[in-house]
C-alpha positions, 0 to 999 in steps of 0.5 A: 714725592718724598716726605722730606721738604727740600730747602731749595726749589727751581721753577722752570724745567728748561735748559737753564732751570735744569742746569741750575738744579744740577749745580745746586744738587752738586753738594748732595742737597735735595733740589725740587724742580718744577716743570710744566711738561709732565713728560719732562718731570717723568724723565727727570724722576725716572731716568735722571735726564732732561733730553728735551732741553738739556741733552747729554747730561746725567742729572744728580739723583738728588733732583726731584721734579714735579708739575705741582707748584704746591710742592714748593711750599716748603722751600725757603729759596726759589730760583725762578727760571720760567720764560720771561713772558710767562713768569708773572702767570706762574708766580701768581699761582705759587702757594702762599709763603715767604721764600726768597725769589731769585729771578733768573729769567732775562727779558722785559715783559711784552704786554706791560714793558715791565722788567722781571722784578717789577712783574714779580712784585705785582704777581707775588707782593711781599716776597723778597726778590733778587736777580741772578744774571751773568754769562752762563751757558746752561750746558757748561753750568750743568757740567760744573765748569767755572762760572761767575754771576751777579747776584743783585739783592735789595740789601746786604742782609739778603745777600748774606742769606742767599749767596751761601745757598747758591755758591759752589766751588765752580759757581761764584756769585758777586754782590750788587744792590743794582737790581735794575742794572742786572736786569737790563744787562740780561734783557738787552744782551739777548737782542744784541746777540741776534744782531751779532748772529746776523753778522755771522750768518752774512759772513761779515767777519770778526771785525764786524762782530767786535764792532757790533758788540762795542756799539751794542754795549754803548746802546745798553749803557745809554738805556741802562743809565736812562733807567737808573742803572749803575755804569759799574753793573753794566760793565760787569758780569751781568752786562758786558760779560753776558753780552760778550758770551751771548754774542760769540757762540751758536750755543746762544739761542739768540745768536743762532736765531740771528745767524739763521736770519743772516742766512736768509730764513724768515723769523716766524719760520725759525721760531716755529721750528724751536722748542726753546725760547729765544727771549730776544725775539720777544724783548726787542719790540718792547725794548724799542718802545721803552727806549723811544719813550725815554728818548734813548737812541738804539739803532741796533735794536731798531734794526733787529726789530725790522729784521724780526718783522720781515720789514728789511732783509739782513743785507739791507739792514747791515748796509743801513747801519753802516750808512748812518751819519759819521759821529763821535764814538 
């Protein structure tokens, strides 16, 4: 490692973490990227590539990689992009400091039912936290294609401290204080994307997918409002915007998982074949549990859970949704 201390670090060397590092380095600043796998770190430093997770992208030489969390000690800003189910463990191992943590992972912790911000508060008490979420495919961000996101901060002072550090000409953050809404949109859309992938795998057409997106958004909104989120956030970039993107392309890992389920494959087999994480597969059962505890009806989420456990086949699952009692929208 060089003697200079980068002001920005990214925790997580997957596709999204690498893409964010690439975006941050686009203005020439040095970015430190922490990755768990030594082979990923070696390739980034030696060849400026991450062929395991972000193929076809030449990485900016200003990105340095490390497997040592202690190297992040000098960073004033840390973007946290670990898989949701591993975030608490990684944050607990961070060196002491006061750096802002921007949570970029989307999900609900399986063991606890916590949103990412609650898990982060427990793992890294006293750290200032914010949430970055929105419609973002990693390869497009890495290529510098225009992207807009929600940056949910505790207050305007935090926004003014963080937003200038991450904004770029092709990467535009929008401000909200609704951290809960930004988190829920990012978590729930992953589960709904699996359902939309099933529709694609079954060849049911665009009408069915549009209907599923709309009804899924109704479920997201009911759940979000029950958890204290604001309707405006759920209808914005981190809610509806992310939902539409993730439910519309095989570039989404969750959509492609659902597509494979619709084509008749087994969930365990599909997930075992993947190096990358489809967060919706882990979020679905805990989302179902929390929704039931809060008395929120989420029939699409229930159906995805049944598909993932193999309790119902894709065709039968869709038929059951269509057979639900007629009701007002």
